[in-house]
TIVEX-807570 format. One record per residue: residue in one letter; x, y, z of N, C-alpha, C, O in turn. Coordinates in steps of 0.2 Angstrom, whole numbers, plus 5000, padded with zeros to 4 digits. Atoms other than C-alpha are relative to their C-alpha. Layout:
% residues N
AXYZXYZXYZXYZ
...
% end
This chain:
% residues 113
X500050065005549754045537500549955001501149975003
X499650054999550553885539500349974994500049964989
X499650035006551953825527500449945002501049955002
X499650064998552353645532500349974993500749934994
X499850035006552653605513500650024998500950004993
X499449985002554253695512500550005005500450005011
X499550004996555953695520500250075003499950125000
X499849934997556753835531500450034994500450094994
X499749975005557853855516499650044995499750094992
X500449975004556453895505499650065003499550114999
X500349944997555654005517500550065000500250125000
X499549955000557254105518500050034993500050104992
X500149975007557054125499499450044999499450104996
X500749965000555254185501500150075004499950125001
X499949944996555854315514500450054995500250114994
X499649965004557154375502499650034994499750094992
X500449975005555954395488499550055002499350104999
X500549954997554654475499500350075001499950125001
X499649944999555954605503500250044994500450104994
X499849975006556354635485500850004999501050044995
X499350005000558154595488500349954995500049904994
X499650055004559454505476500349965006500349975012
X499750044995560354365484500650045003500850035009
X499449964997561854485486499850055005500150055010
X500349954995560854615495499849975006500049995012
X500350034994560054495507500649975003500749985010
X499450034997561754405510500450065004500650045009
X499649944997562654575513499650025007500050035012
X500449984994561254615526500149965006500149985012
X499950054995561554455536500749985001500949935004
X499350014999563454455534500249934998500649905001
X499750065003563654305523500150014993499950064990
X499949985007564254285505499449984996499049944998
X500550015005563154285490500049924998499549894998
X500050075002563754105486499749965006499349915004
X500350044995563254045503499350015000498949965001
X500749995001561554125501499749964995499249934996
X500350045005561354035485500049935002499549895000
X500050074997561853865493499449995005499049945004
X500550014996560553895506499350004996498949954998
X500650005003559153935494499949944996499349924994
X500150075004559553775484500049945004500149895002
X500050054995559453675500500749965000500749915003
X499350034999561353645499500350015006500849985008
X499749994994561653705516499550005006498950025005
X500450004994560953675533500050075003500550105004
X500149934996560253825542500049995007499549955010
X499950004993560753845560499650055004499450105000
X500449954996559853935574500350075000500050125000
X499749935000561154075574499850044993499750104994
X500249975007560754115555499350025001499150074998
X500749984999558954115559499950065004499550105003
X500049944996559154235573500250064997499950124997
X499749945004560254345562499550034995499450094994
X500549985005558854345548499550045004499250095002
X500549974996557554385561500150075003499750115002
X499849944998558454525569500150054994499950114995
X499849955005559054605553499450024996499350084994
X500549985004557454595543499349995003498850005000
X500750004997556054575556499649944999499049954999
X500350065001555654405552499849965006500349955010
X500250044994554754285564500449945000500549904995
X499650064999555954155570499549935000499749894996
X500550065001554454035572499849984993499849934991
X500250025007553954055554500549974996500549934992
X499550035003555654025548500149935002500349894997
X499950074998555853865558499549964998499649904996
X500550055001554153795556499550014995499149974992
X500549985004553153895544499350025003498850034999
X500649984997551853935557500050085002500550115003
X500149934999551154115559500250044994500250024988
X499849955006551654275549500750004999501149995003
X499349995002553254295540500350055004500950045006
X499649944997553654465548499750015007499150025008
X500249984993553554505567499950075000499450105002
X500049934999553954685565500050034993500450084991
X500049985007553554705546499950084999500350114996
X500149935001552854885548500650045002500850094999
X499549964997554254945559500650004995501050054994
X499550015005555554875547499950034994500450074991
X500249965007554754945531500150075001500350114997
X499949934999554655115539500750025001500950074998
X499349984999556455115544500350004993500750044992
X499750015006556955055527499850064995500250094992
X500249945004555855195519500350065002500550104998
X499749944997556555325530500750014998500950064996
X499350005002558355275527500150024993500550064991
X499949995008558155275508499750074998500050114994
X500349945002557055435508500550065002500650114998
X499549954998558455535517500650004995501050054995
X499550005005559655485503499950044994500350064990
X500249975006558655575491500150085000500150105006
X500049925000558855765486499350025001498949995001
X500749974998557455885490499549994994498949984996
X500450015005556755875473499749934999499149924998
X500250075000556655685473499649985006499149945005
X500450014994555955685491499350034998498849995000
X500649975001554555795485499649964995499049954996
X500350055005554255675470499749945004499249925002
X500150064996554255525482499350015004498949975004
X500649994996552955605493499450014996498949984998
X500649995004551755655479499849934997499249914997
X500150075002551955475473499649965005499249925004
X500350044994551555395490499350035001498849995002
X500649974999550055515492499549984994498949964995
X500450025006549455465474499849935001499249905000
X500250084999549555275479499550005005499149955005
X500550004994548555305495499450024997498949984998
X500649985003547255395485499749954996499149934995
X500250065005547255255472499749945004499249915002
X500250054996547055125486499350015003498949965004
X500749984997545555215493499449994995498949984997
X500650005005544555205477499949934999499449914994
% end
């Protein structure tokens, strides 16, 4: 999908929302302040190539999509999501892990219907 109608700053906001992160969580992941992230999303800061590369590496986002709006938002979306899921799953105790597995199986069954 091509998104020429918005700026790189707006696309960064879209990425953050797609990941379900707050500004603070997103900013922490790319090692900038929450305030700086807010300025980016309000088009108050110019986004340089270094920041784009950092977002791409950290969150599996396509550099091309961030810069131009061309192509898919995520390069390695499945890999990134799987890593995120695994890391969070390991933080759960055994009972919570069992519940999470049952929930995922139920969701898969629901989608099949």
